[in-house]
Structure formats: C-alpha cells, structure tokens
N, CA, C and O atoms as a GROMACS GRO file, in nm:
protein
  596
    1MET      N    1   5.173  -2.324   0.080
    1MET     CA    2   5.123  -2.257   0.197
    1MET      C    3   5.055  -2.360   0.287
    1MET      O    4   4.970  -2.436   0.240
    2VAL      N    5   5.091  -2.363   0.412
    2VAL     CA    6   5.035  -2.460   0.506
    2VAL      C    7   4.910  -2.401   0.571
    2VAL      O    8   4.912  -2.290   0.625
    3HIS      N    9   4.801  -2.478   0.564
    3HIS     CA   10   4.675  -2.442   0.628
    3HIS      C   11   4.647  -2.544   0.736
    3HIS      O   12   4.688  -2.660   0.725
    4PHE      N   13   4.576  -2.503   0.840
    4PHE     CA   14   4.524  -2.600   0.934
    4PHE      C   15   4.404  -2.542   1.007
    4PHE      O   16   4.388  -2.420   1.018
    5PHE      N   17   4.318  -2.632   1.058
    5PHE     CA   18   4.200  -2.592   1.132
    5PHE      C   19   4.237  -2.564   1.277
    5PHE      O   20   4.326  -2.630   1.332
    6GLU      N   21   4.169  -2.467   1.338
    6GLU     CA   22   4.183  -2.443   1.481
    6GLU      C   23   4.054  -2.380   1.534
    6GLU      O   24   3.982  -2.313   1.461
    7GLN      N   25   4.028  -2.404   1.661
    7GLN     CA   26   3.912  -2.346   1.727
    7GLN      C   27   3.954  -2.217   1.797
    7GLN      O   28   4.024  -2.221   1.898
    8VAL      N   29   3.910  -2.102   1.743
    8VAL     CA   30   3.934  -1.972   1.803
    8VAL      C   31   3.808  -1.890   1.775
    8VAL      O   32   3.790  -1.838   1.664
    9ASN      N   33   3.721  -1.879   1.876
    9ASN     CA   34   3.592  -1.812   1.852
    9ASN      C   35   3.521  -1.875   1.734
    9ASN      O   36   3.476  -1.805   1.644
   10GLY      N   37   3.510  -2.007   1.735
   10GLY     CA   38   3.453  -2.082   1.624
   10GLY      C   39   3.566  -2.142   1.542
   10GLY      O   40   3.684  -2.116   1.568
   11LEU      N   41   3.530  -2.220   1.443
   11LEU     CA   42   3.630  -2.287   1.360
   11LEU      C   43   3.694  -2.187   1.264
   11LEU      O   44   3.626  -2.108   1.199
   12GLN      N   45   3.828  -2.192   1.257
   12GLN     CA   46   3.906  -2.103   1.172
   12GLN      C   47   4.006  -2.186   1.093
   12GLN      O   48   4.042  -2.296   1.133
   13VAL      N   49   4.049  -2.131   0.980
   13VAL     CA   50   4.163  -2.186   0.907
   13VAL      C   51   4.280  -2.093   0.933
   13VAL      O   52   4.272  -1.973   0.906
   14ASN      N   53   4.388  -2.148   0.984
   14ASN     CA   54   4.509  -2.074   1.012
   14ASN      C   55   4.604  -2.098   0.894
   14ASN      O   56   4.623  -2.212   0.853
   15PHE      N   57   4.662  -1.992   0.840
   15PHE     CA   58   4.749  -2.008   0.723
   15PHE      C   59   4.860  -1.905   0.724
   15PHE      O   60   4.851  -1.802   0.790
   16ALA      N   61   4.966  -1.935   0.650
   16ALA     CA   62   5.080  -1.845   0.640
   16ALA      C   63   5.039  -1.717   0.567
   16ALA      O   64   4.974  -1.721   0.463
   17ASN      N   65   5.078  -1.605   0.624
   17ASN     CA   66   5.055  -1.476   0.561
   17ASN      C   67   5.157  -1.463   0.447
   17ASN      O   68   5.277  -1.451   0.473
   18PRO      N   69   5.111  -1.465   0.321
   18PRO     CA   70   5.207  -1.464   0.209
   18PRO      C   71   5.291  -1.336   0.204
   18PRO      O   72   5.399  -1.336   0.147
   19ASN      N   73   5.242  -1.229   0.264
   19ASN     CA   74   5.317  -1.103   0.265
   19ASN      C   75   5.421  -1.098   0.376
   19ASN      O   76   5.505  -1.008   0.377
   20ARG      N   77   5.416  -1.193   0.468
   20ARG     CA   78   5.509  -1.194   0.582
   20ARG      C   79   5.595  -1.319   0.588
   20ARG      O   80   5.680  -1.331   0.676
   21SER      N   81   5.575  -1.412   0.496
   21SER     CA   82   5.652  -1.536   0.499
   21SER      C   83   5.788  -1.513   0.434
   21SER      O   84   5.797  -1.455   0.326
   22ASP      N   85   5.892  -1.558   0.500
   22ASP     CA   86   6.027  -1.545   0.449
   22ASP      C   87   6.072  -1.684   0.402
   22ASP      O   88   6.127  -1.762   0.480
   23TYR      N   89   6.049  -1.713   0.276
   23TYR     CA   90   6.079  -1.844   0.222
   23TYR      C   91   6.229  -1.876   0.222
   23TYR      O   92   6.267  -1.991   0.242
   24VAL      N   93   6.313  -1.775   0.201
   24VAL     CA   94   6.458  -1.798   0.199
   24VAL      C   95   6.506  -1.838   0.339
   24VAL      O   96   6.576  -1.938   0.354
   25SER      N   97   6.469  -1.760   0.441
   25SER     CA   98   6.511  -1.793   0.578
   25SER      C   99   6.455  -1.927   0.623
   25SER      O  100   6.526  -2.006   0.686
   26ASN      N  101   6.328  -1.953   0.592
   26ASN     CA  102   6.267  -2.081   0.630
   26ASN      C  103   6.337  -2.198   0.560
   26ASN      O  104   6.355  -2.304   0.620
   27SER      N  105   6.374  -2.180   0.436
   27SER     CA  106   6.444  -2.286   0.363
   27SER      C  107   6.582  -2.311   0.423
   27SER      O  108   6.621  -2.425   0.444
   28LEU      N  109   6.657  -2.203   0.451
   28LEU     CA  110   6.790  -2.217   0.509
   28LEU      C  111   6.784  -2.279   0.649
   28LEU      O  112   6.879  -2.346   0.690
   29ALA      N  113   6.674  -2.257   0.721
   29ALA     CA  114   6.657  -2.314   0.855
   29ALA      C  115   6.604  -2.457   0.850
   29ALA      O  116   6.582  -2.518   0.954
   30GLY      N  117   6.585  -2.510   0.730
   30GLY     CA  118   6.537  -2.648   0.716
   30GLY      C  119   6.390  -2.665   0.743
   30GLY      O  120   6.344  -2.776   0.769
   31LEU      N  121   6.313  -2.556   0.737
   31LEU     CA  122   6.170  -2.562   0.765
   31LEU      C  123   6.086  -2.591   0.641
   31LEU      O  124   5.967  -2.620   0.653
   32ILE      N  125   6.146  -2.584   0.524
   32ILE     CA  126   6.078  -2.618   0.400
   32ILE      C  127   6.144  -2.745   0.349
   32ILE      O  128   6.264  -2.749   0.323
   33ARG      N  129   6.063  -2.849   0.335
   33ARG     CA  130   6.116  -2.978   0.292
   33ARG      C  131   6.049  -3.022   0.164
   33ARG      O  132   5.926  -3.025   0.155
   34VAL      N  133   6.127  -3.056   0.065
   34VAL     CA  134   6.074  -3.108  -0.061
   34VAL      C  135   6.101  -3.257  -0.074
   34VAL      O  136   6.049  -3.321  -0.166
   35ASN      N  137   6.181  -3.314   0.016
   35ASN     CA  138   6.213  -3.457   0.008
   35ASN      C  139   6.091  -3.547   0.002
   35ASN      O  140   6.090  -3.640  -0.079
   36PRO      N  141   5.987  -3.524   0.084
   36PRO     CA  142   5.870  -3.613   0.074
   36PRO      C  143   5.807  -3.612  -0.066
   36PRO      O  144   5.758  -3.714  -0.112
   37LEU      N  145   5.809  -3.497  -0.132
   37LEU     CA  146   5.751  -3.489  -0.266
   37LEU      C  147   5.838  -3.558  -0.370
   37LEU      O  148   5.789  -3.604  -0.473
   38ALA      N  149   5.968  -3.564  -0.344
   38ALA     CA  150   6.059  -3.630  -0.438
   38ALA      C  151   6.030  -3.779  -0.448
   38ALA      O  152   6.066  -3.843  -0.547
   39MET      N  153   5.965  -3.835  -0.347
   39MET     CA  154   5.934  -3.978  -0.346
   39MET      C  155   5.802  -4.010  -0.417
   39MET      O  156   5.767  -4.127  -0.431
   40VAL      N  157   5.731  -3.908  -0.461
   40VAL     CA  158   5.603  -3.928  -0.530
   40VAL      C  159   5.629  -3.948  -0.679
   40VAL      O  160   5.684  -3.861  -0.746
   41ASP      N  161   5.590  -4.066  -0.729
   41ASP     CA  162   5.609  -4.092  -0.871
   41ASP      C  163   5.491  -4.038  -0.951
   41ASP      O  164   5.393  -3.990  -0.894
   42SER      N  165   5.502  -4.045  -1.083
   42SER     CA  166   5.399  -3.986  -1.169
   42SER      C  167   5.263  -4.054  -1.152
   42SER      O  168   5.160  -3.988  -1.160
   43ILE      N  169   5.261  -4.184  -1.128
   43ILE     CA  170   5.134  -4.255  -1.108
   43ILE      C  171   5.064  -4.204  -0.983
   43ILE      O  172   4.944  -4.178  -0.984
   44GLU      N  173   5.140  -4.191  -0.874
   44GLU     CA  174   5.084  -4.140  -0.749
   44GLU      C  175   5.035  -3.997  -0.765
   44GLU      O  176   4.927  -3.962  -0.716
   45LEU      N  177   5.112  -3.914  -0.833
   45LEU     CA  178   5.073  -3.775  -0.855
   45LEU      C  179   4.942  -3.767  -0.933
   45LEU      O  180   4.854  -3.687  -0.900
   46ILE      N  181   4.929  -3.848  -1.036
   46ILE     CA  182   4.805  -3.851  -1.115
   46ILE      C  183   4.688  -3.897  -1.030
   46ILE      O  184   4.579  -3.840  -1.039
   47GLU      N  185   4.707  -4.000  -0.947
   47GLU     CA  186   4.600  -4.048  -0.858
   47GLU      C  187   4.556  -3.939  -0.761
   47GLU      O  188   4.437  -3.921  -0.737
   48ARG      N  189   4.652  -3.867  -0.703
   48ARG     CA  190   4.619  -3.758  -0.610
   48ARG      C  191   4.537  -3.649  -0.680
   48ARG      O  192   4.438  -3.600  -0.625
   49MET      N  193   4.580  -3.613  -0.801
   49MET     CA  194   4.508  -3.509  -0.874
   49MET      C  195   4.368  -3.554  -0.915
   49MET      O  196   4.274  -3.475  -0.911
   50GLU      N  197   4.354  -3.681  -0.956
   50GLU     CA  198   4.222  -3.732  -0.991
   50GLU      C  199   4.130  -3.731  -0.868
   50GLU      O  200   4.012  -3.697  -0.878
   51ALA      N  201   4.183  -3.768  -0.752
   51ALA     CA  202   4.105  -3.765  -0.629
   51ALA      C  203   4.065  -3.621  -0.595
   51ALA      O  204   3.952  -3.596  -0.555
   52LEU      N  205   4.158  -3.528  -0.612
   52LEU     CA  206   4.128  -3.387  -0.586
   52LEU      C  207   4.020  -3.336  -0.682
   52LEU      O  208   3.928  -3.266  -0.639
   53ARG      N  209   4.031  -3.371  -0.809
   53ARG     CA  210   3.929  -3.329  -0.908
   53ARG      C  211   3.792  -3.386  -0.873
   53ARG      O  212   3.691  -3.316  -0.884
   54LEU      N  213   3.788  -3.512  -0.832
   54LEU     CA  214   3.661  -3.575  -0.793
   54LEU      C  215   3.598  -3.499  -0.677
   54LEU      O  216   3.478  -3.473  -0.678
   55CYS      N  217   3.678  -3.465  -0.578
   55CYS     CA  218   3.625  -3.391  -0.462
   55CYS      C  219   3.570  -3.255  -0.504
   55CYS      O  220   3.456  -3.222  -0.472
   56ILE      N  221   3.649  -3.178  -0.575
   56ILE     CA  222   3.607  -3.043  -0.613
   56ILE      C  223   3.485  -3.047  -0.703
   56ILE      O  224   3.395  -2.963  -0.690
   57ARG      N  225   3.480  -3.143  -0.794
   57ARG     CA  226   3.364  -3.156  -0.885
   57ARG      C  227   3.237  -3.193  -0.808
   57ARG      O  228   3.128  -3.153  -0.847
   58THR      N  229   3.250  -3.270  -0.699
   58THR     CA  230   3.136  -3.322  -0.625
   58THR      C  231   3.086  -3.226  -0.518
   58THR      O  232   2.965  -3.211  -0.500
   59LEU      N  233   3.177  -3.160  -0.448
   59LEU     CA  234   3.138  -3.072  -0.338
   59LEU      C  235   3.064  -2.948  -0.390
   59LEU      O  236   3.082  -2.909  -0.505
   60PRO      N  237   2.981  -2.888  -0.304
   60PRO     CA  238   2.917  -2.762  -0.345
   60PRO      C  239   3.022  -2.654  -0.366
   60PRO      O  240   3.117  -2.645  -0.288
   61PRO      N  241   3.008  -2.571  -0.467
   61PRO     CA  242   2.907  -2.577  -0.572
   61PRO      C  243   2.939  -2.689  -0.670
   61PRO      O  244   3.055  -2.710  -0.705
   62ASN      N  245   2.838  -2.761  -0.713
   62ASN     CA  246   2.856  -2.876  -0.802
   62ASN      C  247   2.926  -2.835  -0.931
   62ASN      O  248   2.911  -2.723  -0.980
   63ASN      N  249   3.004  -2.929  -0.984
   63ASN     CA  250   3.076  -2.911  -1.111
   63ASN      C  251   3.178  -2.797  -1.108
   63ASN      O  252   3.207  -2.736  -1.211
   64ASP      N  253   3.231  -2.768  -0.990
   64ASP     CA  254   3.340  -2.673  -0.975
   64ASP      C  255   3.466  -2.736  -1.034
   64ASP      O  256   3.469  -2.857  -1.056
   65ILE      N  257   3.569  -2.657  -1.061
   65ILE     CA  258   3.695  -2.711  -1.111
   65ILE      C  259   3.810  -2.664  -1.021
   65ILE      O  260   3.801  -2.559  -0.958
   66VAL      N  261   3.916  -2.743  -1.017
   66VAL     CA  262   4.028  -2.718  -0.926
   66VAL      C  263   4.088  -2.580  -0.948
   66VAL      O  264   4.118  -2.511  -0.851
   67SER      N  265   4.107  -2.540  -1.071
   67SER     CA  266   4.179  -2.415  -1.099
   67SER      C  267   4.103  -2.289  -1.057
   67SER      O  268   4.164  -2.182  -1.046
   68SER      N  269   3.973  -2.300  -1.033
   68SER     CA  270   3.898  -2.179  -0.996
   68SER      C  271   3.813  -2.194  -0.870
   68SER      O  272   3.734  -2.106  -0.838
   69THR      N  273   3.828  -2.306  -0.799
   69THR     CA  274   3.746  -2.327  -0.680
   69THR      C  275   3.778  -2.224  -0.572
   69THR      O  276   3.891  -2.177  -0.560
   70GLU      N  277   3.677  -2.191  -0.493
   70GLU     CA  278   3.696  -2.102  -0.379
   70GLU      C  279   3.730  -2.182  -0.253
   70GLU      O  280   3.768  -2.123  -0.152
   71LEU      N  281   3.717  -2.315  -0.259
   71LEU     CA  282   3.745  -2.398  -0.142
   71LEU      C  283   3.895  -2.403  -0.115
   71LEU      O  284   3.976  -2.412  -0.208
   72LEU      N  285   3.932  -2.397   0.013
   72LEU     CA  286   4.072  -2.412   0.052
   72LEU      C  287   4.098  -2.557   0.090
   72LEU      O  288   4.023  -2.616   0.167
   73LEU      N  289   4.204  -2.614   0.036
   73LEU     CA  290   4.247  -2.748   0.077
   73LEU      C  291   4.324  -2.731   0.207
   73LEU      O  292   4.427  -2.663   0.211
   74VAL      N  293   4.274  -2.793   0.315
   74VAL     CA  294   4.334  -2.776   0.446
   74VAL      C  295   4.409  -2.902   0.489
   74VAL      O  296   4.514  -2.893   0.552
   75VAL      N  297   4.356  -3.019   0.455
   75VAL     CA  298   4.418  -3.146   0.492
   75VAL      C  299   4.427  -3.233   0.367
   75VAL      O  300   4.330  -3.246   0.293
   76ALA      N  301   4.545  -3.291   0.345
   76ALA     CA  302   4.565  -3.387   0.236
   76ALA      C  303   4.649  -3.500   0.292
   76ALA      O  304   4.763  -3.479   0.334
   77GLU      N  305   4.593  -3.621   0.291
   77GLU     CA  306   4.662  -3.734   0.352
   77GLU      C  307   4.641  -3.859   0.268
   77GLU      O  308   4.529  -3.891   0.229
   78LYS      N  309   4.749  -3.930   0.240
   78LYS     CA  310   4.741  -4.060   0.174
   78LYS      C  311   4.703  -4.162   0.280
   78LYS      O  312   4.758  -4.162   0.390
   79VAL      N  313   4.608  -4.250   0.246
   79VAL     CA  314   4.565  -4.357   0.338
   79VAL      C  315   4.608  -4.489   0.276
   79VAL      O  316   4.569  -4.522   0.164
   80ASN      N  317   4.689  -4.565   0.350
   80ASN     CA  318   4.738  -4.694   0.297
   80ASN      C  319   4.628  -4.799   0.293
   80ASN      O  320   4.622  -4.877   0.198
   81ASP      N  321   4.542  -4.802   0.394
   81ASP     CA  322   4.432  -4.899   0.398
   81ASP      C  323   4.321  -4.845   0.488
   81ASP      O  324   4.339  -4.832   0.609
   82TRP      N  325   4.207  -4.814   0.427
   82TRP     CA  326   4.095  -4.758   0.504
   82TRP      C  327   4.046  -4.854   0.612
   82TRP      O  328   3.994  -4.809   0.714
   83SER      N  329   4.062  -4.983   0.593
   83SER     CA  330   4.011  -5.079   0.692
   83SER      C  331   4.085  -5.068   0.825
   83SER      O  332   4.037  -5.120   0.926
   84ASN      N  333   4.201  -5.001   0.827
   84ASN     CA  334   4.278  -4.982   0.951
   84ASN      C  335   4.239  -4.854   1.024
   84ASN      O  336   4.298  -4.822   1.128
   85ARG      N  337   4.141  -4.780   0.972
   85ARG     CA  338   4.107  -4.650   1.032
   85ARG      C  339   3.969  -4.654   1.096
   85ARG      O  340   3.873  -4.705   1.039
   86SER      N  341   3.962  -4.600   1.216
   86SER     CA  342   3.835  -4.595   1.288
   86SER      C  343   3.749  -4.477   1.243
   86SER      O  344   3.630  -4.474   1.273
   87ASP      N  345   3.807  -4.381   1.172
   87ASP     CA  346   3.732  -4.262   1.131
   87ASP      C  347   3.674  -4.274   0.990
   87ASP      O  348   3.628  -4.174   0.935
   88ARG      N  349   3.676  -4.393   0.932
   88ARG     CA  350   3.624  -4.408   0.796
   88ARG      C  351   3.473  -4.389   0.793
   88ARG      O  352   3.403  -4.420   0.890
   89ALA      N  353   3.425  -4.338   0.682
   89ALA     CA  354   3.284  -4.304   0.667
   89ALA      C  355   3.193  -4.426   0.668
   89ALA      O  356   3.079  -4.419   0.714
   90ASP      N  357   3.243  -4.538   0.618
   90ASP     CA  358   3.161  -4.658   0.604
   90ASP      C  359   3.249  -4.780   0.627
   90ASP      O  360   3.365  -4.784   0.586
   91SER      N  361   3.194  -4.880   0.694
   91SER     CA  362   3.271  -5.000   0.726
   91SER      C  363   3.312  -5.080   0.602
   91SER      O  364   3.400  -5.165   0.611
   92SER      N  365   3.250  -5.053   0.487
   92SER     CA  366   3.286  -5.124   0.363
   92SER      C  367   3.415  -5.068   0.300
   92SER      O  368   3.468  -5.126   0.206
   93MET      N  369   3.463  -4.956   0.352
   93MET     CA  370   3.582  -4.894   0.294
   93MET      C  371   3.706  -4.976   0.328
   93MET      O  372   3.738  -4.998   0.445
   94THR      N  373   3.776  -5.020   0.223
   94THR     CA  374   3.902  -5.094   0.241
   94THR      C  375   3.999  -5.047   0.134
   94THR      O  376   3.962  -4.979   0.038
   95GLY      N  377   4.122  -5.085   0.153
   95GLY     CA  378   4.223  -5.053   0.053
   95GLY      C  379   4.274  -4.911   0.064
   95GLY      O  380   4.236  -4.837   0.154
   96PRO      N  381   4.360  -4.875  -0.030
   96PRO     CA  382   4.422  -4.742  -0.027
   96PRO      C  383   4.327  -4.633  -0.071
   96PRO      O  384   4.223  -4.659  -0.131
   97GLY      N  385   4.364  -4.510  -0.039
   97GLY     CA  386   4.286  -4.395  -0.080
   97GLY      C  387   4.345  -4.267  -0.025
   97GLY      O  388   4.464  -4.258   0.005
   98TYR      N  389   4.259  -4.167  -0.013
   98TYR     CA  390   4.303  -4.035   0.032
   98TYR      C  391   4.199  -3.974   0.125
   98TYR      O  392   4.079  -4.004   0.116
   99LEU      N  393   4.247  -3.890   0.213
   99LEU     CA  394   4.162  -3.808   0.298
   99LEU      C  395   4.194  -3.663   0.265
   99LEU      O  396   4.307  -3.619   0.283
  100TYR      N  397   4.094  -3.590   0.218
  100TYR     CA  398   4.109  -3.447   0.192
  100TYR      C  399   4.004  -3.373   0.273
  100TYR      O  400   3.890  -3.418   0.285
  101GLU      N  401   4.044  -3.260   0.330
  101GLU     CA  402   3.948  -3.173   0.399
  101GLU      C  403   3.961  -3.033   0.342
  101GLU      O  404   4.071  -2.982   0.322
  102PHE      N  405   3.846  -2.972   0.318
  102PHE     CA  406   3.838  -2.841   0.257
  102PHE      C  407   3.758  -2.747   0.347
  102PHE      O  408   3.682  -2.791   0.433
  103ALA      N  409   3.776  -2.618   0.325
  103ALA     CA  410   3.698  -2.518   0.396
  103ALA      C  411   3.645  -2.415   0.298
  103ALA      O  412   3.717  -2.367   0.210
  104ASP      N  413   3.519  -2.383   0.315
  104ASP     CA  414   3.460  -2.266   0.251
  104ASP      C  415   3.471  -2.158   0.357
  104ASP      O  416   3.418  -2.174   0.467
  105VAL      N  417   3.538  -2.048   0.326
  105VAL     CA  418   3.572  -1.950   0.429
  105VAL      C  419   3.518  -1.811   0.396
  105VAL      O  420   3.491  -1.777   0.281
  106GLU      N  421   3.503  -1.734   0.502
  106GLU     CA  422   3.475  -1.592   0.489
  106GLU      C  423   3.605  -1.526   0.445
  106GLU      O  424   3.707  -1.541   0.511
  107ARG      N  425   3.603  -1.454   0.336
  107ARG     CA  426   3.727  -1.401   0.277
  107ARG      C  427   3.772  -1.270   0.342
  107ARG      O  428   3.821  -1.180   0.275
  108ARG      N  429   3.755  -1.261   0.472
  108ARG     CA  430   3.806  -1.146   0.546
  108ARG      C  431   3.913  -1.200   0.641
  108ARG      O  432   3.884  -1.282   0.728
  109THR      N  433   4.034  -1.153   0.625
  109THR     CA  434   4.145  -1.201   0.707
  109THR      C  435   4.129  -1.155   0.850
  109THR      O  436   4.096  -1.040   0.877
  110ARG      N  437   4.154  -1.248   0.941
  110ARG     CA  438   4.155  -1.219   1.084
  110ARG      C  439   4.299  -1.235   1.132
  110ARG      O  440   4.358  -1.342   1.116
  111PRO      N  441   4.356  -1.131   1.190
  111PRO     CA  442   4.497  -1.140   1.231
  111PRO      C  443   4.518  -1.236   1.348
  111PRO      O  444   4.425  -1.267   1.422
  112THR      N  445   4.641  -1.281   1.362
  112THR     CA  446   4.682  -1.363   1.475
  112THR      C  447   4.790  -1.285   1.551
  112THR      O  448   4.833  -1.179   1.506
  113ARG      N  449   4.833  -1.338   1.664
  113ARG     CA  450   4.942  -1.274   1.738
  113ARG      C  451   5.074  -1.284   1.663
  113ARG      O  452   5.163  -1.201   1.681
  114ASP      N  453   5.086  -1.385   1.579
  114ASP     CA  454   5.205  -1.404   1.497
  114ASP      C  455   5.180  -1.338   1.362
  114ASP      O  456   5.094  -1.383   1.287
  115VAL      N  457   5.253  -1.231   1.330
  115VAL     CA  458   5.229  -1.155   1.206
  115VAL      C  459   5.256  -1.238   1.081
  115VAL      O  460   5.220  -1.197   0.970
  116ARG      N  461   5.318  -1.354   1.098
  116ARG     CA  462   5.344  -1.441   0.982
  116ARG      C  463   5.225  -1.530   0.950
  116ARG      O  464   5.227  -1.602   0.850
  117ARG      N  465   5.121  -1.527   1.033
  117ARG     CA  466   5.003  -1.613   1.017
  117ARG      C  467   4.877  -1.527   1.007
  117ARG      O  468   4.873  -1.415   1.059
  118ASN      N  469   4.774  -1.579   0.940
  118ASN     CA  470   4.641  -1.519   0.933
  118ASN      C  471   4.537  -1.627   0.957
  118ASN      O  472   4.569  -1.746   0.963
  119ARG      N  473   4.413  -1.584   0.970
  119ARG     CA  474   4.301  -1.677   0.985
  119ARG      C  475   4.186  -1.632   0.897
  119ARG      O  476   4.167  -1.514   0.870
  120TYR      N  477   4.109  -1.732   0.853
  120TYR     CA  478   3.978  -1.710   0.792
  120TYR      C  479   3.876  -1.784   0.877
  120TYR      O  480   3.903  -1.894   0.926
  121ARG      N  481   3.758  -1.726   0.894
  121ARG     CA  482   3.648  -1.794   0.963
  121ARG      C  483   3.589  -1.896   0.867
  121ARG      O  484   3.564  -1.865   0.750
  122VAL      N  485   3.567  -2.019   0.916
  122VAL     CA  486   3.513  -2.127   0.834
  122VAL      C  487   3.361  -2.117   0.828
  122VAL      O  488   3.294  -2.111   0.932
  123LEU      N  489   3.308  -2.114   0.706
  123LEU     CA  490   3.163  -2.116   0.686
  123LEU      C  491   3.112  -2.259   0.677
  123LEU      O  492   3.008  -2.292   0.734
  124SER      N  493   3.187  -2.345   0.607
  124SER     CA  494   3.156  -2.488   0.596
  124SER      C  495   3.286  -2.566   0.586
  124SER      O  496   3.383  -2.522   0.526
  125ARG      N  497   3.284  -2.683   0.649
  125ARG     CA  498   3.398  -2.775   0.644
  125ARG      C  499   3.353  -2.901   0.569
  125ARG      O  500   3.247  -2.956   0.598
  126PHE      N  501   3.435  -2.946   0.475
  126PHE     CA  502   3.404  -3.064   0.395
  126PHE      C  503   3.511  -3.169   0.417
  126PHE      O  504   3.631  -3.140   0.409
  127THR      N  505   3.470  -3.291   0.443
  127THR     CA  506   3.560  -3.405   0.457
  127THR      C  507   3.536  -3.499   0.341
  127THR      O  508   3.422  -3.538   0.314
  128CYS      N  509   3.644  -3.537   0.272
  128CYS     CA  510   3.636  -3.630   0.160
  128CYS      C  511   3.723  -3.751   0.190
  128CYS      O  512   3.842  -3.738   0.219
  129GLN      N  513   3.663  -3.869   0.183
  129GLN     CA  514   3.735  -3.994   0.198
  129GLN      C  515   3.722  -4.069   0.066
  129GLN      O  516   3.613  -4.111   0.027
  130ILE      N  517   3.836  -4.085  -0.003
  130ILE     CA  518   3.836  -4.138  -0.138
  130ILE      C  519   3.890  -4.281  -0.137
  130ILE      O  520   3.993  -4.310  -0.077
  131THR      N  521   3.819  -4.370  -0.206
  131THR     CA  522   3.862  -4.508  -0.225
  131THR      C  523   3.862  -4.537  -0.375
  131THR      O  524   3.827  -4.451  -0.455
  132GLN      N  525   3.901  -4.659  -0.412
  132GLN     CA  526   3.895  -4.699  -0.553
  132GLN      C  527   3.752  -4.699  -0.604
  132GLN      O  528   3.728  -4.677  -0.722
  133GLN      N  529   3.655  -4.725  -0.514
  133GLN     CA  530   3.514  -4.732  -0.554
  133GLN      C  531   3.452  -4.593  -0.573
  133GLN      O  532   3.361  -4.577  -0.654
  134GLY      N  533   3.499  -4.495  -0.499
  134GLY     CA  534   3.441  -4.362  -0.512
  134GLY      C  535   3.474  -4.274  -0.394
  134GLY      O  536   3.576  -4.291  -0.327
  135LEU      N  537   3.385  -4.180  -0.370
  135LEU     CA  538   3.406  -4.075  -0.272
  135LEU      C  539   3.295  -4.074  -0.168
  135LEU      O  540   3.177  -4.072  -0.203
  136PHE      N  541   3.332  -4.077  -0.042
  136PHE     CA  542   3.241  -4.050   0.067
  136PHE      C  543   3.271  -3.908   0.112
  136PHE      O  544   3.384  -3.876   0.147
  137TRP      N  545   3.168  -3.820   0.111
  137TRP     CA  546   3.194  -3.683   0.151
  137TRP      C  547   3.089  -3.636   0.251
  137TRP      O  548   2.977  -3.686   0.257
  138GLN      N  549   3.131  -3.537   0.330
  138GLN     CA  550   3.048  -3.487   0.440
  138GLN      C  551   3.065  -3.335   0.448
  138GLN      O  552   3.176  -3.283   0.434
  139GLN      N  553   2.955  -3.266   0.470
  139GLN     CA  554   2.959  -3.122   0.497
  139GLN      C  555   2.932  -3.101   0.644
  139GLN      O  556   2.829  -3.144   0.695
  140ASN      N  557   3.024  -3.035   0.712
  140ASN     CA  558   3.016  -3.012   0.856
  140ASN      C  559   2.997  -3.146   0.927
  140ASN      O  560   3.078  -3.237   0.909
  141GLN      N  561   2.892  -3.161   1.006
  141GLN     CA  562   2.868  -3.287   1.077
  141GLN      C  563   2.753  -3.368   1.017
  141GLN      O  564   2.703  -3.461   1.080
  142ASP      N  565   2.711  -3.332   0.896
  142ASP     CA  566   2.604  -3.406   0.828
  142ASP      C  567   2.649  -3.549   0.799
  142ASP      O  568   2.769  -3.577   0.802
  143PRO      N  569   2.555  -3.639   0.772
  143PRO     CA  570   2.594  -3.777   0.735
  143PRO      C  571   2.675  -3.776   0.604
  143PRO      O  572   2.662  -3.685   0.522
  144PHE      N  573   2.759  -3.877   0.588
  144PHE     CA  574   2.839  -3.891   0.465
  144PHE      C  575   2.748  -3.929   0.349
  144PHE      O  576   2.649  -4.000   0.367
  145THR      N  577   2.782  -3.881   0.230
  145THR     CA  578   2.717  -3.914   0.104
  145THR      C  579   2.818  -3.986   0.017
  145THR      O  580   2.936  -3.952   0.018
  146PHE      N  581   2.772  -4.087  -0.058
  146PHE     CA  582   2.863  -4.160  -0.147
  146PHE      C  583   2.844  -4.113  -0.290
  146PHE      O  584   2.731  -4.095  -0.336
  147GLN      N  585   2.956  -4.094  -0.359
  147GLN     CA  586   2.958  -4.059  -0.501
  147GLN      C  587   3.052  -4.154  -0.572
  147GLN      O  588   3.172  -4.154  -0.542
  148SER      N  589   3.002  -4.235  -0.664
  148SER     CA  590   3.092  -4.328  -0.735
  148SER      C  591   3.180  -4.252  -0.831
  148SER      O  592   3.150  -4.139  -0.871
  149ARG      N  593   3.290  -4.315  -0.866
  149ARG     CA  594   3.384  -4.252  -0.961
  149ARG      C  595   3.323  -4.254  -1.094
  149ARG      O  596   3.383  -4.206  -1.191
   0.00000   0.00000   0.00000
C-alpha cells in the first residue's frame, strides 16, 4: 500500500483504500512493479529490516516492535552516501544508509475525492536518518536526537 504526506487542512497521510483498490487491473495496467524488489539481495533486505527495527524500537513509544507498531511507514529510501545530501541531520553523516519517515495518525479515515484513496490526519511525523554509526531521529520539527546502534 502506497502512503504519502500531503497538506490538506493540516498534514495528512494519503493512502490507497484497501476496499477500493483493484490490484488485478492495476497490475495488468503496469501500475504495480516488483522489478525493483527483485534487485534486492538478502544482505540488503536484512539491512533494511534492521534499520526499520532500530527506528521502531527507538521512536515513541519506546521499545515498540515492527509487527505491532501503530506508526505508519510513509517514506522509505536507500541513501547511497549521506555526505551528498543537504538534508542530513548532522554534517558528520557519511556513507550509505536509509531515510525512513513515519506518521502517528488519528485512526479516523477522511475521504478524498478519489474513492480509491483515503487520508488520516497526522498527529506526529517522525524522520529517521540511519547510518552505520546509528540513528538520527526527529519528531515533527524538533532537533534531531542521536541513538547509537
């Protein structure tokens, strides 16, 4: 399910309505692509999952776990080299890593004009920038906090 942030009367998470999504038609129309995932090897998959576990364990509520977290994963991006990015949390960040963004949302669906999409109002937005050294994380616009691995 694809999620993304948008500004509509405050910050919202826009997501596919699972009751209105037609996976067969979307697949036949070439709108569902698995090719990018086919290029992910087992080492990369394990690194992504470890980064995800670190984020979920660190973000409020503390010691949460991936399988039962209430946080929605909205952005997941592999970063080839943090030193090439102007949005990094700290100038000491170099090398490969990941950018994950999560939302703590109000669990009341807000309809959109497109019946295939829904929205949740965002209560808190979390940004996680993961490096080999650890995790820089931020809640809303607060300063980043560092958590070592």
